[in-house]
N, C-alpha and C positions, 0 to 999 in steps of 0.2 A: 357876419360876412366880411366885415371891413377888416377886422383883425385876421382872419385867413391870408385875406389878398395882401395884408401888411408882411406876413410871415413868408408868402410866396415870392414877394419882391425883394425882400432882405435875404432870403436864399440863394435867390437868383444872381441878385449885386455880388453876394461873397463868391458864388461859382464862377462868375466872370472874372471877378479880380483875381482869385487863386489861378485860373487858367491863363490868364494874360501875364501874371507873373512868372509862371512857369515856363510861357513862351518865349518872355522877355529872358529870364535865366539860362535857357538852352541855346539861346541865338546870340547873346551877348558876347561879343569877342570873335565869332564864327569868320567874319570877312576878313577880319585881322588875320587870324589864325590860318586861313588859305593862302593868304599872302608871305607867311614866313618864308624867308631864303634859307636854304640849306648850302653850308659853304663848304662841306667835305672835312676830312681829316688827315692828317700825317701821323702814322704812328712808327715809321721807320727809326726816330729818335728816342723814342720812348722805352724806359727801362721795363722789367718784368715788374707786375705790381696789379692793385686795384685801383683804379681810378674813379673819383665820385664826380657827379655831376648831377646838375639839377635846372629845371627850366621853371619859370614863373608866370604863369598867365590864366589866375582865374581856373576854373574848373579842369586845365589841362596841365597845372601845375603837377609836377612829378620830379622825383629823384632815383637816381640809380648808380651802381656800380658797375665799371667795367673792367674785366679782366683782361689783361694782357700778358702773353709769355711768347717770347722767340719774335717779338716785332708783330706778332698777329693778336687780335681781338678773340678770344677763345670762350669769352662767357661775358652775359650781361644780364646783371640781376636788378629787379625792381625794389626800392627801399620804400617808397613811398609814390603811390599809385595815382593818376588821374583819376577824377570823381567818378565816371563812368567805364570802369575798366572792363575790359572783354581780355581774358589771356589768350583768345585765339588772335588778336591783332598783335599783342605785343609779341606772341613767340613767333609768329610768320615774318613779323618786322626784324625781330633781333637775329631770326635765320638768316634774312637776306643781308643785314650789316655784317654778320660773320662770314658769310660766303663772298662778299663782295670786298670784305675788308674795308668798307667806306661807309659813310654816312651818305653819299650819294647813290642812293637805290631809289628805286619805284616805292611809293607809299603805298597803304594797302587801301584797297577799294572801299567807298564808303566810311573811311575814319582816316580822312586826310588830315585833318587837324591834329588827331589823337597821334598820328603817325609822325607828322612833322615836330610836334612836342617831345616826343621820345628822341626824336633825332637830333635836336637840340641840345636835350640833357647829355647825349652820348658826346656831341661835338664840345660842349662845356667839360666834359670830363676829360677828353683827350688832347684838347688844344690850350688848356690852362695849366 
């Protein structure tokens, strides 16, 4: 009987540890990410070409390429995506950026930090 109780306690402790670690991983950096400032971009002086940018912040790290033609953003491609990527988020956000021709645009609901991480990569590509 004591052996079974030890096994149950051990399994419970492992489960709690794994669960707590997962919560920590998913929430680490979340408040900082919510407060990321988006500065905007100025593409009027950029030549035609493909510009590479990245943003490094744990699971929100990403790298992308921004294609500029005739002083307009025409395409944004992801080279290295965030950890929990959803193409619906990136597609919608990139369409907003291309429409606005700026990173000063609304983020995607329920994907605020991911949206801001992509926007920072776009800024990195076009402002450096």
